[in-house]
C-alpha positions in Angstrom: -23.7 -2.8 -7.1 -22.3 -4.9 -4.8 -25.3 -4.7 -2.2 -27.3 -7.2 -3.9 -25.0 -9.8 -3.3 -25.4 -12.7 -0.8 -22.7 -13.2 2.0 -20.2 -14.7 1.5 -20.6 -13.2 -2.0 -20.7 -9.5 -1.4 -17.0 -10.1 0.2 -15.6 -12.2 -1.8 -16.6 -10.8 -5.6 -15.1 -7.4 -4.4 -11.9 -9.0 -3.1 -11.5 -11.0 -6.2 -11.6 -7.8 -7.8 -9.1 -5.9 -5.9 -6.8 -8.4 -6.1 -7.0 -9.1 -9.8 -6.2 -5.5 -10.3 -3.8 -5.0 -8.2 -2.2 -8.6 -9.3 -2.4 -8.0 -13.2 -0.5 -4.0 -12.7 2.3 -5.7 -10.9 2.9 -8.3 -13.1 2.0 -6.0 -15.9 5.3 -4.1 -15.2 7.5 -7.5 -14.9 6.0 -8.3 -18.6 6.7 -4.7 -20.2 10.1 -4.4 -18.8 10.6 -8.0 -20.0 10.0 -6.8 -23.6 11.8 -3.6 -23.2 14.8 -5.6 -22.4 14.4 -8.3 -24.9 13.8 -11.3 -22.5 10.6 -13.4 -24.1 8.0 -14.1 -21.7 6.4 -17.4 -21.9 3.6 -17.0 -19.7 1.3 -14.3 -17.9 -0.6 -15.9 -15.6 -3.7 -14.3 -13.2 -4.1 -16.6 -10.9 -2.6 -20.1 -9.5 -3.5 -23.6 -10.5 -5.9 -25.0 -13.6 -6.4 -22.2 -16.3 -10.2 -21.2 -17.0 -9.0 -19.6 -19.8 -6.0 -19.2 -22.0 -4.9 -18.1 -25.6 -1.0 -17.8 -27.2 -0.3 -14.2 -28.5 1.7 -13.5 -31.8 5.2 -13.0 -29.6 4.4 -16.8 -27.9 3.2 -15.5 -24.6 0.8 -17.6 -23.4 -1.8 -15.7 -21.0 -3.9 -17.5 -18.4 -6.6 -16.9 -16.0 -6.6 -19.5 -13.3 -8.8 -20.5 -11.0 -6.9 -19.7 -7.8 -7.4 -16.1 -7.8 -4.4 -15.4 -4.9 -1.8 -14.2 -7.1 0.1 -14.4 -10.5 3.2 -14.5 -12.0 5.2 -13.8 -15.2 7.5 -17.0 -16.3 10.1 -15.3 -18.1 12.4 -17.8 -21.2 15.6 -18.8 -19.1 14.8 -17.5 -15.5 16.8 -20.4 -14.6 20.5 -20.7 -14.4 22.2 -22.7 -16.7 23.4 -25.5 -14.0 19.9 -25.7 -12.4 18.2 -27.3 -15.7 19.2 -29.9 -18.2 20.3 -30.2 -21.2 16.6 -30.6 -22.7 15.5 -27.5 -21.3 19.1 -25.4 -22.5 18.4 -26.9 -26.1 15.2 -24.8 -26.3 16.4 -21.4 -25.1 16.5 -18.4 -27.6 19.7 -17.2 -27.7 20.0 -13.2 -26.8 16.1 -13.9 -25.4 16.7 -15.6 -22.2 16.6 -13.8 -18.6 19.8 -14.9 -17.3 22.4 -14.0 -19.6 21.3 -10.0 -19.8 23.1 -8.0 -17.6 22.4 -7.4 -14.1 21.0 -3.7 -14.8 18.4 -5.0 -17.3 16.9 -8.1 -14.8 16.9 -5.3 -12.0 15.0 -3.3 -14.3 12.5 -6.2 -15.0 12.2 -7.4 -11.4 12.2 -3.7 -10.2 9.2 -3.0 -12.5 6.4 -4.9 -10.6 6.7 -2.6 -7.6 6.9 0.1 -9.7 4.1 -0.5 -11.6 2.0 -0.5 -8.5 3.2 2.6 -7.4 2.3 4.1 -10.9 -1.3 2.2 -11.0 -2.0 4.3 -7.4 -0.9 7.6 -8.9 -3.1 7.1 -11.9 -6.5 5.8 -9.4 -5.6 9.2 -7.4 -5.8 11.2 -10.1 -8.8 9.5 -11.6 -10.7 10.0 -8.4 -9.6 13.9 -8.1 -10.5 14.6 -11.5 -14.0 13.0 -11.2 -15.1 12.7 -7.9 -13.2 15.3 -6.3 -10.1 15.6 -3.7 -10.9 14.9 0.0 -10.1 18.6 1.7 -10.8 18.0 5.3 -11.9 21.7 6.3 -10.4 23.6 9.4 -13.4 23.6 11.8 -13.8 21.8 15.0 -15.6 18.7 15.5 -15.6 16.9 19.0 -13.7 18.6 21.4 -12.1 15.6 24.0 -12.8 16.4 27.9 -10.1 17.9 29.9 -7.7 18.9 26.5 -6.0 21.6 25.5 -9.0 22.6 23.3 -11.4 22.3 26.2 -9.2 24.7 28.2 -9.0 27.3 25.5 -12.8 27.1 25.0 -12.9 25.7 21.6 -16.4 24.3 20.5 -17.6 21.9 17.9 -18.1 24.1 14.5 -15.7 26.6 15.5 -13.5 27.4 12.2 -9.7 27.8 12.6 -8.5 30.4 10.7 -4.8 31.2 11.8 -2.6 30.1 14.7 -0.1 32.6 15.8 -0.7 34.1 12.4 0.2 31.5 9.9 -2.9 30.7 7.8 -5.0 27.5 8.2 -6.7 26.5 5.4 -7.2 22.4 6.2 -7.5 20.2 9.1 -3.9 19.2 8.5 -2.3 22.5 8.7 -4.0 22.0 12.5 -2.3 19.3 12.8 0.9 19.8 11.5 1.4 23.6 13.5 0.3 22.0 16.7 2.4 19.0 16.6 5.3 21.2 16.0 4.7 23.2 19.2 4.2 20.9 22.5 3.7 22.4 25.5 3.8 26.0 24.2 1.6 28.7 24.2 -0.2 29.7 20.5 -3.0 32.1 19.4 -5.8 31.0 17.8 -7.8 32.9 15.2 -11.2 31.6 15.0 -14.8 32.2 13.2 -17.7 31.0 15.6 -20.7 31.8 13.5 -20.4 35.1 12.0 -17.8 36.7 14.9 -14.3 36.5 14.7 -12.8 35.5 17.9 -8.9 35.6 19.1 -8.2 32.3 21.9 -5.1 31.7 23.5 -4.2 27.9 23.9 -1.1 26.3 25.5 -0.8 22.4 23.6 -0.9 19.3 25.3 2.4 16.9 25.0 2.2 13.3 23.4 5.6 11.0 22.9 5.7 9.2 20.1 8.4 7.2 19.0 10.6 8.8 21.6 9.9 12.6 20.0 7.7 14.5 22.0 4.9 16.4 19.9 2.0 19.3 20.5 -1.3 18.2 20.7 -5.0 20.2 20.8 -7.5 17.6 21.0 -10.2 18.1 18.7 -11.9 16.0 15.8 -12.1 17.0 12.3 -15.8 18.1 11.3 -16.7 19.0 7.6 -14.8 17.2 4.6 -15.3 18.5 1.0 -14.5 17.3 -2.2 -12.6 19.8 -4.5 -12.9 18.5 -8.2 -9.1 19.3 -9.8 -8.3 20.1 -13.7 -6.5 17.0 -15.2 -2.9 18.3 -14.7 -3.6 19.3 -11.2 -5.1 15.7 -10.4 -1.9 14.1 -11.9 0.3 16.3 -9.7 -2.0 15.6 -7.0 -2.4 12.1 -7.6 1.6 12.1 -7.2 1.9 13.7 -4.4 -1.0 11.7 -2.7 0.7 8.7 -3.8 4.0 9.8 -2.1 2.3 10.6 1.1 0.6 6.9 1.6 4.2 5.5 1.0 5.3 7.8 3.7 2.4 7.1 6.6 3.2 3.4 5.5 6.5 3.2 6.2 6.1 5.4 9.3 3.5 3.1 10.3 5.7 -0.2 9.4 8.4 1.5 11.5 6.3 2.3 14.8 5.3 -1.4 14.5 9.5 -2.6 14.5 10.5 -0.1 17.1 7.4 -1.2 19.6 5.9 2.7 19.2 2.8 0.6 18.1 1.7 -2.7 18.2 1.7 -5.1 15.3 -2.4 -5.7 15.9 -3.2 -3.9 12.7 -1.3 -6.3 10.6 -3.7 -7.9 8.6 -3.7 -10.9 5.8 -6.2 -11.6 2.8 -8.8 -12.2 5.1 -9.0 -8.6 6.2 -8.5 -7.7 2.9 -11.2 -9.9 1.9 -13.0 -8.7 4.8 -12.8 -4.7 4.2 -13.1 -5.0 0.1 -16.5 -6.1 1.1 -17.3 -3.4 3.4 -15.8 -0.7 1.2 -17.5 -2.0 -2.3 -20.7 -1.1 -0.2 -19.6 2.6 -0.2 -19.5 2.7 -3.6 -17.1 2.6 -6.7 -15.4 5.9 -5.8 -14.5 4.3 -2.5 -13.3 0.7 -3.7 -11.1 2.7 -6.4 -9.1 4.8 -3.5 -9.0 1.4 -1.7 -7.4 -0.4 -4.5 -4.8 2.6 -4.8 -4.1 2.8 -1.4 -3.6 -1.4 -1.3 -1.2 -1.1 -4.6 0.8 1.2 -2.8 1.2 -1.5 0.3 1.5 -4.2 -2.4 4.9 -2.3 -4.0 6.4 -1.5 -0.3 5.9 -5.2 0.6 7.6 -6.6 -3.0 10.6 -4.0 -2.4 11.4 -5.4 1.2 14.8 -6.7 1.2 13.3 -10.2 1.9 14.8 -13.3 -0.8 11.8 -14.8 -2.5 10.4 -10.9 -2.9 11.4 -8.8 -5.5 13.6 -6.7 -3.1 15.6 -9.6 -2.3 16.2 -10.5 -5.7 17.2 -6.6 -6.0 19.8 -7.4 -2.9 20.8 -10.6 -4.9 21.5 -8.2 -7.9 23.1 -5.5 -6.0 25.6 -7.9 -4.4 26.2 -9.4 -7.7 27.0 -5.9 -9.0 29.6 -5.6 -6.3 31.6 -8.5 -6.6 31.6 -9.0 -10.4 30.0 -12.4 -10.5 26.9 -14.0 -8.9 26.4 -14.8 -5.2 27.2 -18.5 -5.1 24.6 -21.1 -5.3 24.3 -22.5 -1.6 24.4 -18.3 -0.3 21.4 -17.9 -3.0 19.6 -21.2 -1.3 19.8 -20.1 2.2 18.7 -16.9 1.5 15.8 -18.3 -0.6 14.6 -20.6 2.6 15.3 -18.2 5.1 13.0 -15.6 3.3 10.3 -18.1 2.8 10.1 -19.0 6.4 10.3 -15.7 7.2 7.2 -14.8 5.0 5.1 -17.8 6.2 5.7 -16.8 9.5 4.1 -13.2 9.3 1.6 -15.0 7.1 0.4 -16.8 10.0 0.8 -14.1 12.1 -1.3 -12.0 10.0 -4.0 -14.6 9.5 -3.8 -15.2 13.4 -4.6 -11.6 13.8 -7.5 -11.6 10.9 -9.0 -14.7 13.2 -8.9 -12.5 16.2 -10.5 -9.5 14.6 -13.0 -11.8 12.8 -14.1 -13.1 16.5 -13.1 -16.8 15.7 -10.3 -16.9 18.2 -12.7 -15.9 21.0 -15.4 -18.2 20.0 -12.4 -21.0 20.2 -11.5 -19.9 23.5 -14.7 -19.7 24.7 -15.7 -23.3 23.9 -12.2 -24.4 25.6 -13.0 -22.2 28.7 
């Protein structure tokens, strides 16, 4: 669908679509929760800046599509504190429909609904893929065998299908990874099928240290992936489970960066997302949907980080308010928001630097200077 677009449109158009879907559902979560808790929504905007198109619905919400497609927002009625605005603004507030006068629990629900909507979107998209294109299943077949690895010493060959490890049945390649990882530097029995015959091999696993913990290593790659279509009910269950897996893997990757077990070179920003959007779009609609689902999980997690300015930071303020029985002092909130904004700017600059490095621009500039 995007193959016919010339550069840079073949990356820009998928990027706008991907970001638009993610932002729309994130803000839709805030919008629906606000309506549920009785807060009037003044505006729902996809994008920033001047509106390309806009209309006002029966509830008085102005819906806008703006020309800078790098985010969006929901403007809640009475989102400001009374002390932050003048009497002319307070005179326009509708009693009972303002955000600031709601109980802290209702405000927390409205703020948390955005990230939750991203997780729900991911689960729905994964379920849709599993019910139509099929769930990817990596077969327990040996692809490449690394030289001097435990697999090479045991005599495993490309194409061998591992059917059991120490008597435990194996149906997916992930089963191999989990069993081997739990047995570092241990001797295991592999029941394999090579062609039409079954064989039993003995292997002593290698050891790798990951995050200060020893895990077992075999030294093989996957060989074949199949797609199994699931009934709708099973697809929904697997979609939720896969969303949880992506959350866990993302958090594990972030923790590895924080602890230094993994470098931060892979931390990307908008440029990397745009590049990947174009590349994934070339693979087809199913790949693009999968990409949107994974990014939706990431967006939900990022917004839950306890950083002022983000949804997670506001939830942290609400938690403090619930514990204290009253809102935090205005100055404390202002300092928190300033610190959060500075941190986000720093992360954005760092991620953009990584993006430019991956795109080769940094090397090009260094070459000119050299």
